[in-house]
C-alpha positions as CSV (number, residue, x, y, z in Angstrom):
1,M,-15.5,-48.3,-4.2
2,F,-12.5,-45.7,-4.3
3,Q,-10.4,-47.6,-6.9
4,F,-10.4,-44.4,-9.0
5,L,-8.3,-42.8,-6.2
6,L,-5.4,-45.5,-6.7
7,I,-3.8,-43.5,-9.5
8,D,-0.1,-43.7,-10.1
9,P,1.8,-40.9,-8.0
10,K,3.8,-40.0,-11.0
11,T,0.9,-39.3,-13.0
12,V,-0.2,-36.9,-10.2
13,F,3.1,-35.2,-10.6
14,Q,2.6,-34.7,-14.3
15,L,-0.7,-33.3,-13.9
16,Y,0.7,-30.7,-11.2
17,F,3.5,-29.9,-13.7
18,L,0.9,-29.3,-16.6
19,G,-1.6,-27.7,-14.3
20,N,1.0,-25.1,-12.8
21,L,2.5,-24.7,-16.3
22,F,-1.0,-23.6,-17.7
23,V,-1.5,-21.3,-14.6
24,C,1.8,-19.5,-15.3
25,I,0.9,-18.8,-18.8
26,L,-2.4,-17.7,-17.7
27,I,-1.1,-15.2,-14.8
28,F,1.6,-13.8,-16.9
29,S,-0.5,-13.2,-20.1
30,Y,-3.1,-11.4,-17.7
31,S,-0.4,-9.3,-16.2
32,F,1.1,-8.1,-19.5
33,S,-2.3,-7.4,-21.1
34,Y,-5.2,-6.5,-18.8
35,A,-3.6,-5.8,-15.5
36,T,-3.2,-2.1,-14.2
37,S,0.2,-1.1,-12.8
38,D,-1.0,-1.6,-9.2
39,S,-2.0,-5.1,-9.9
40,K,0.9,-6.2,-12.1
41,K,3.2,-6.6,-9.0
42,I,0.9,-8.7,-7.2
43,L,0.2,-10.9,-10.3
44,N,4.0,-11.2,-10.9
45,W,4.4,-12.4,-7.4
46,F,1.7,-15.0,-7.9
47,G,3.2,-16.1,-11.2
48,Y,6.6,-16.3,-9.9
49,G,5.1,-18.6,-7.1
50,K,3.4,-20.8,-9.7
51,L,6.7,-20.9,-11.8
52,L,8.8,-21.9,-9.1
53,L,6.2,-24.6,-8.1
54,T,6.4,-26.0,-11.6
55,I,10.1,-26.4,-11.4
56,G,9.8,-27.8,-8.0
57,W,7.6,-30.5,-9.4
58,I,10.0,-31.1,-12.2
59,F,12.8,-31.9,-9.6
60,L,10.4,-33.9,-7.3
61,F,9.3,-36.1,-10.5
62,L,12.9,-36.8,-11.2
63,R,13.4,-38.5,-7.9
64,N,15.7,-41.6,-8.1
65,I,17.0,-40.2,-11.6
66,I,18.9,-37.2,-10.3
67,P,20.9,-36.9,-6.9
68,D,18.7,-36.7,-3.8
69,F,20.2,-33.4,-2.8
70,I,18.5,-31.8,-5.9
71,S,15.3,-33.9,-6.0
72,I,14.6,-33.5,-2.4
73,N,16.4,-30.6,-0.7
74,I,16.4,-28.0,-3.5
75,A,13.0,-29.2,-4.8
76,N,11.4,-28.7,-1.5
77,S,13.2,-25.5,-0.9
78,I,11.8,-24.3,-4.1
79,V,8.2,-25.4,-3.3
80,F,8.4,-23.5,0.0
81,S,9.6,-20.4,-1.8
82,S,6.9,-20.7,-4.4
83,C,4.3,-20.7,-1.6
84,C,6.0,-17.8,0.1
85,Y,5.6,-15.7,-3.3
86,E,1.9,-16.9,-3.5
87,T,1.2,-15.8,0.1
88,M,3.0,-12.4,-0.4
89,A,0.6,-11.9,-3.5
90,V,-2.4,-12.6,-1.3
91,L,-1.3,-10.4,1.7
92,S,-0.9,-7.4,-0.8
93,M,-4.6,-7.9,-1.7
94,L,-5.7,-7.2,1.7
95,K,-6.6,-3.7,2.9
96,T,-4.2,-4.1,6.0
97,K,-1.4,-4.9,4.0
98,S,2.2,-4.1,5.5
99,K,5.8,-4.6,4.9
100,Q,5.8,-6.2,8.2
101,S,3.5,-9.1,7.0
102,I,5.7,-9.8,4.0
103,K,8.8,-10.0,6.4
104,I,6.9,-12.4,8.5
105,Q,6.2,-14.7,5.5
106,I,9.8,-14.7,4.4
107,G,10.9,-15.6,8.0
108,I,8.5,-18.5,8.2
109,T,9.5,-19.8,4.7
110,I,13.2,-19.6,5.7
111,T,12.6,-21.6,9.0
112,A,10.6,-24.3,7.1
113,I,13.6,-24.6,4.4
114,I,16.2,-24.8,7.2
115,A,14.2,-27.4,9.3
116,F,13.7,-29.6,6.1
117,N,17.2,-29.4,5.2
118,I,18.5,-30.4,8.7
119,A,16.1,-33.3,8.8
120,T,17.5,-34.5,5.5
121,F,21.2,-34.0,6.7
122,L,20.4,-35.9,9.7
123,E,19.0,-38.7,7.6
124,S,15.6,-38.6,9.0
125,T,13.0,-40.9,7.7
126,I,10.9,-40.2,4.7
127,N,7.9,-39.9,6.8
128,T,9.4,-37.3,9.1
129,R,10.5,-35.2,6.2
130,V,6.8,-35.6,4.7
131,L,5.6,-34.3,8.3
132,I,7.9,-31.4,8.4
133,A,7.1,-30.4,4.8
134,A,3.3,-30.6,5.5
135,I,3.8,-28.4,8.9
136,G,5.9,-26.0,7.1
137,L,3.4,-25.4,4.3
138,F,0.6,-25.1,6.8
139,A,2.7,-22.4,8.7
140,I,3.2,-20.5,5.6
141,Y,-0.5,-20.4,4.6
142,L,-1.8,-20.0,8.3
143,R,-1.6,-16.2,8.6
144,P,-3.0,-15.2,5.1
145,T,-5.8,-17.6,5.7
146,I,-6.7,-16.2,9.1
147,K,-6.4,-12.5,7.8
148,Y,-8.7,-13.4,4.9
149,F,-11.6,-14.5,7.5
150,T,-10.8,-11.7,9.9
151,E,-10.6,-8.7,7.6
152,R,-13.9,-6.7,7.1
153,G,-15.7,-6.4,3.7
154,H,-16.4,-9.8,2.7
155,N,-18.2,-10.7,-0.6
156,F,-18.6,-13.8,-2.8
157,F,-15.1,-13.7,-4.6
158,R,-13.1,-13.1,-1.3
159,F,-15.1,-15.8,0.6
160,F,-14.5,-18.1,-2.3
161,Y,-10.8,-17.6,-2.3
162,G,-10.6,-17.8,1.6
163,F,-12.5,-21.0,1.4
164,C,-9.9,-22.4,-0.9
165,F,-7.1,-21.4,1.6
166,A,-9.0,-22.8,4.4
167,A,-9.6,-26.1,2.6
168,F,-5.9,-26.4,1.7
169,E,-5.0,-25.7,5.4
170,I,-7.4,-28.7,6.3
171,L,-6.0,-31.1,3.9
172,L,-2.5,-30.3,5.4
173,V,-3.7,-31.1,8.8
174,L,-5.3,-34.5,7.5
175,R,-1.9,-35.2,5.8
176,V,0.0,-34.7,9.1
177,V,-2.4,-36.6,11.3
178,F,-2.7,-39.5,8.6
179,N,1.3,-39.7,8.4
180,Y,1.6,-39.8,12.1
181,F,-0.7,-42.8,12.5
182,N,0.4,-44.3,9.2
183,P,4.1,-43.6,8.5
184,Q,5.0,-43.2,4.9
185,K,8.0,-45.5,4.0
186,S,8.4,-44.4,0.3
187,F,8.4,-41.1,-1.2
188,F,5.8,-41.9,-4.0
189,A,3.0,-43.2,-1.7
190,H,0.2,-45.2,-3.4
191,G,-3.0,-45.4,-1.5
192,I,-6.5,-44.3,-1.2
193,F,-5.7,-41.3,1.1
194,D,-2.8,-40.3,-0.9
195,G,-4.9,-40.2,-4.2
196,F,-7.6,-38.3,-2.2
197,Y,-4.9,-35.8,-1.2
198,N,-3.3,-35.2,-4.4
199,I,-6.6,-34.9,-6.5
200,S,-8.0,-32.5,-3.9
201,L,-4.8,-30.4,-3.8
202,F,-4.7,-30.4,-7.6
203,L,-8.3,-29.0,-7.9
204,L,-7.8,-26.6,-5.2
205,S,-4.8,-25.2,-6.9
206,L,-6.7,-24.6,-10.2
207,T,-9.8,-23.0,-8.4
208,S,-7.8,-20.9,-6.1
209,T,-6.2,-19.5,-9.3
210,V,-9.5,-18.6,-10.8
211,G,-10.4,-17.1,-7.3
212,F,-7.4,-15.0,-7.3
213,L,-7.8,-13.7,-10.9
214,L,-11.4,-12.6,-9.9
215,L,-10.2,-10.8,-6.8
216,I,-7.6,-9.1,-8.9
217,K,-10.5,-8.1,-11.5
218,E,-12.7,-6.9,-8.6
219,K,-9.9,-4.6,-7.1
220,Q,-9.3,-3.1,-10.7
221,D,-13.1,-2.5,-11.3
222,L,-13.3,-0.8,-7.9
223,K,-10.2,1.3,-8.5
224,I,-11.8,2.3,-11.9
225,K,-15.0,3.3,-10.2
226,K,-13.1,5.3,-7.6
227,L,-11.1,7.1,-10.5
228,L,-14.3,8.1,-12.3
229,K,-15.8,9.3,-9.1
230,D,-12.6,11.4,-8.3
231,R,-12.5,12.6,-11.8
232,N,-16.0,14.0,-11.6
233,Q,-15.1,15.7,-8.2
234,F,-11.9,16.9,-9.8
235,F,-13.8,18.8,-12.5
236,S,-16.1,20.1,-9.8
237,I,-13.1,21.6,-8.1
238,I,-11.9,23.2,-11.3
239,A,-15.2,24.6,-12.2
240,H,-16.0,25.9,-8.8
241,D,-13.0,26.8,-6.8
242,L,-10.8,27.8,-9.5
243,R,-13.5,30.1,-10.9
244,G,-13.6,32.2,-7.7
245,P,-9.9,33.4,-7.5
246,L,-9.7,33.8,-11.3
247,G,-13.0,35.7,-11.3
248,G,-11.7,37.9,-8.6
249,S,-8.6,38.6,-10.6
250,V,-10.4,39.4,-13.6
251,G,-12.7,41.8,-11.7
252,L,-9.9,43.6,-9.9
253,S,-7.9,43.9,-13.0
254,E,-10.9,45.3,-14.9
255,I,-11.5,47.9,-12.0
256,L,-7.8,49.1,-12.2
257,A,-7.7,49.2,-16.0
258,E,-11.0,51.3,-16.3
259,N,-10.5,53.7,-13.5
260,F,-6.8,53.8,-12.9
261,D,-6.5,57.7,-13.3
262,E,-9.3,58.1,-10.6
263,Y,-7.4,56.4,-7.9
264,S,-4.6,57.4,-5.6
265,N,-1.3,55.6,-5.3
266,E,-2.6,54.1,-2.0
267,E,-5.7,52.8,-3.5
268,I,-3.7,51.5,-6.4
269,K,-1.4,49.7,-4.1
270,E,-4.2,48.2,-2.3
271,I,-6.0,46.8,-5.3
272,S,-2.6,45.5,-6.6
273,Q,-2.0,43.7,-3.5
274,M,-5.4,42.2,-3.6
275,L,-4.8,41.2,-7.3
276,H,-1.5,39.5,-6.4
277,Q,-3.3,37.6,-3.4
278,S,-5.9,36.3,-5.9
279,S,-3.3,35.4,-8.4
280,K,-1.2,33.5,-5.7
281,N,-4.4,31.5,-4.7
282,S,-5.1,30.7,-8.4
283,Y,-1.5,29.4,-8.9
284,K,-1.3,27.4,-5.7
285,L,-4.7,25.7,-6.5
286,L,-3.5,25.0,-10.1
287,E,-0.3,23.6,-8.8
288,N,-2.0,21.2,-6.3
289,L,-4.6,20.1,-9.0
290,L,-1.5,19.4,-11.3
291,D,0.3,17.4,-8.6
292,W,-2.9,15.5,-7.5
293,S,-3.7,14.6,-11.2
294,Q,-0.2,13.5,-11.7
295,V,-0.4,11.2,-8.8
296,Q,-3.8,9.7,-9.9
297,T,-2.3,8.7,-13.3
298,G,1.0,7.6,-12.1
299,M,3.0,10.3,-13.7
300,I,4.7,11.3,-10.6
301,E,7.9,9.0,-10.2
302,F,8.3,7.6,-6.7
303,S,12.1,7.7,-6.0
304,P,12.8,6.9,-2.3
305,R,16.3,7.3,-1.0
306,K,18.1,8.1,2.2
307,I,17.5,11.7,3.3
308,G,18.2,13.6,6.3
309,L,14.7,14.8,7.7
310,N,16.2,17.5,9.9
311,A,17.7,19.5,7.0
312,L,14.6,19.1,4.9
313,I,12.4,20.4,7.6
314,K,14.8,23.3,8.2
315,E,14.7,24.4,4.8
316,N,10.9,24.4,4.7
317,V,10.8,26.3,8.1
318,E,13.1,28.8,6.4
319,F,11.1,29.2,3.4
320,N,7.8,29.9,5.2
321,K,9.5,32.4,7.8
322,N,8.3,35.5,5.6
323,A,4.8,34.3,5.5
324,A,4.9,33.9,9.3
325,L,6.6,37.2,9.8
326,N,3.8,39.0,8.0
327,K,1.4,37.8,10.6
328,N,4.0,38.2,13.5
329,I,4.0,34.3,14.0
330,T,6.7,32.6,15.7
331,L,8.0,29.6,13.7
332,L,10.0,27.0,15.7
333,F,11.6,23.7,14.9
334,E,12.5,21.4,17.7
335,S,14.4,18.2,17.5
336,A,16.6,16.3,19.9
337,E,18.2,13.7,17.4
338,F,19.2,13.3,13.8
339,I,16.6,11.3,11.8
340,E,17.3,9.7,8.4
341,V,14.3,8.2,6.5
342,Q,13.9,6.4,3.2
343,A,11.9,8.7,1.4
344,D,11.1,10.7,-1.9
345,K,12.4,14.2,-1.1
346,N,10.1,16.1,-3.5
347,M,7.1,14.5,-2.0
348,I,8.2,15.0,1.7
349,D,8.9,18.7,0.7
350,T,5.3,19.0,-0.6
351,I,3.7,17.3,2.6
352,V,5.8,19.7,5.0
353,R,5.3,23.0,2.8
354,N,1.5,22.3,2.6
355,L,1.2,21.6,6.3
356,L,3.3,24.7,7.3
357,T,1.3,26.9,4.9
358,N,-1.9,25.6,6.5
359,A,-0.7,26.2,10.0
360,I,0.4,29.8,9.2
361,K,-3.1,30.4,7.4
362,F,-5.0,29.4,10.2
363,T,-3.0,31.0,13.0
364,K,-3.8,34.5,14.3
365,K,-1.3,37.1,14.5
366,D,1.4,36.9,17.2
367,G,0.6,33.2,17.4
368,E,3.0,30.3,17.3
369,V,3.8,27.2,14.9
370,T,6.0,24.5,16.0
371,V,7.5,21.7,14.1
372,R,8.6,18.7,16.0
373,M,9.8,15.2,15.2
374,E,10.8,11.9,16.9
375,K,11.6,8.4,16.5
376,Q,9.0,5.7,17.3
377,T,9.0,2.0,16.8
378,Q,10.6,1.8,13.2
379,R,9.2,5.0,12.0
380,A,9.6,8.8,12.2
381,V,6.8,11.1,13.5
382,V,6.7,14.6,12.3
383,S,4.0,17.1,14.0
384,I,3.0,20.5,13.1
385,T,1.2,22.2,16.0
386,D,-0.2,25.7,15.6
387,T,-2.1,28.0,18.2
388,G,-4.7,28.8,15.6
389,V,-8.4,28.5,15.2
390,G,-8.8,24.9,15.5
391,I,-11.0,22.5,13.4
392,S,-14.5,21.4,14.0
393,D,-15.3,17.6,14.2
394,E,-17.6,18.1,11.0
395,I,-14.5,19.6,9.0
396,K,-12.1,17.2,10.5
397,A,-14.2,14.2,9.2
398,K,-13.9,15.5,5.7
399,L,-10.0,16.2,5.7
400,F,-7.8,14.0,3.4
401,K,-11.0,13.1,1.2
402,I,-11.7,14.5,-2.1
403,N,-15.5,14.1,-1.8
404,G,-15.2,16.1,1.4
405,K,-15.8,19.8,0.7
406,V,-13.5,21.8,3.0
407,T,-14.4,25.6,3.0
408,Q,-12.9,26.9,6.1
409,R,-11.0,30.3,5.6
410,G,-7.8,31.4,7.2
411,T,-7.4,34.1,10.0
412,E,-6.7,36.7,7.0
413,D,-9.7,35.4,5.0
414,E,-7.4,33.1,3.0
415,I,-9.3,30.5,0.8
416,G,-8.5,26.9,0.8
417,T,-10.1,24.0,-0.9
418,G,-8.4,21.1,1.1
419,L,-6.4,19.8,-2.1
420,G,-3.3,20.5,-0.3
421,L,-4.2,18.1,2.5
422,L,-5.5,15.5,-0.1
423,L,-2.0,15.7,-1.8
424,C,-0.3,15.1,1.6
425,S,-2.4,12.2,2.2
426,E,-1.6,10.6,-1.2
427,F,2.1,11.2,-0.7
428,V,2.2,9.7,2.8
429,K,0.4,6.7,1.6
430,K,3.2,6.2,-1.2
431,H,5.7,5.9,1.8
432,D,3.2,3.3,3.7
433,G,2.9,6.0,6.3
434,E,-0.1,7.6,8.1
435,I,-1.4,11.2,8.3
436,W,-3.9,12.5,10.8
437,A,-5.2,15.7,12.6
438,E,-5.8,16.4,16.3
439,S,-7.6,19.6,17.0
440,E,-10.2,21.4,19.0
441,L,-12.2,24.3,17.8
442,G,-10.7,27.4,19.1
443,K,-7.6,25.7,20.6
444,G,-5.2,25.1,17.6
445,S,-4.5,22.1,15.8
446,T,-1.8,19.5,15.4
447,F,-1.1,17.6,12.0
448,K,1.0,14.4,12.3
449,F,2.4,12.2,9.7
450,T,4.7,9.1,9.8
451,L,7.5,7.7,7.6
452,P,9.3,4.4,7.9
453,L,12.9,4.8,9.1
């Protein structure tokens, strides 16, 4: 009844080789032609995995033709590495992605490679090595499988891809159980179960690749929709918020030009100061709009390097002292230790500068603004606390979002659009950090952001 499953194992390996070669060509073609810059890295990781798998199958196929050390140890190490690359690509697709997850995958892979090589060195039986290989692969794919089913926001493509992973894990469990009760004596096993296992594995490999490409396409489509939505909001900000300060500048300059002889020196000075403030607001808004648009289009280069956070914050505190003195605000910087981070200096400068400017803007005369930083588990936490007007829950919910209109004015009636905070959020995300606000209306605010050490 199941005679069709009794196929020659070497034929299966040839199918694996041809299938993975086809997938490699498909993945890299997609990466070089259609993929966005964000998706290319993920696609390339997946492609490297399939390329390594193709090389691994070649070595395995040449068993008994080339030395066992190459055809077994190196081949299986390559197969483990290929699976690691694939799972790294998969984890990068999740919303809760983190560098820690990638490190764990690499650690599991290295452990599996060492365990298999030790078993070979100790001349363990073929069945023992097959069991170790199956358990190693199960461990490598376990975390991504669990994360795909536990993360929120499921749809058909995500469910389909998660199902492929789950089916692969079930196959590996069946392989371990079958080999435990029916020890495998030769590397190229030839039986009904082996035929079923190999055919299922081959089909899952191809269908999971299709699912992966569909997920990539879905991710790109969602990003395009978000960019279009943000672009419309961007134009709205230009049309509404930029028109205000520019209109004010035009109005003040017109009054000054037409009635210059009628005003006293004090009145001219007052109008000039108002004109200067309006121009500063326009320039600041334009600067933030330009920076934000460059971030969205990928024109700002992210160049992280080791920098001393203490010196950077001190520079920004000194830079803002005049603005604080104008309102008789005490500006303090407190740090008990030297902290070094891997970060883009220009971006961190922009974050600290914007947060300090906001803190001064929303703090009344004779108030206080304090900058603190400390080390926490593998990250630096910078906090900027003011004794200002505070933020209502309604406005707090809109912070760091382009579709959230923030209209709160400063204590000297300064105008803000929230674009500075939006920029801060974008730059913090670039560093895999977090940014948030803690505030109570009328009792001041604390803005905090984290950076990896």
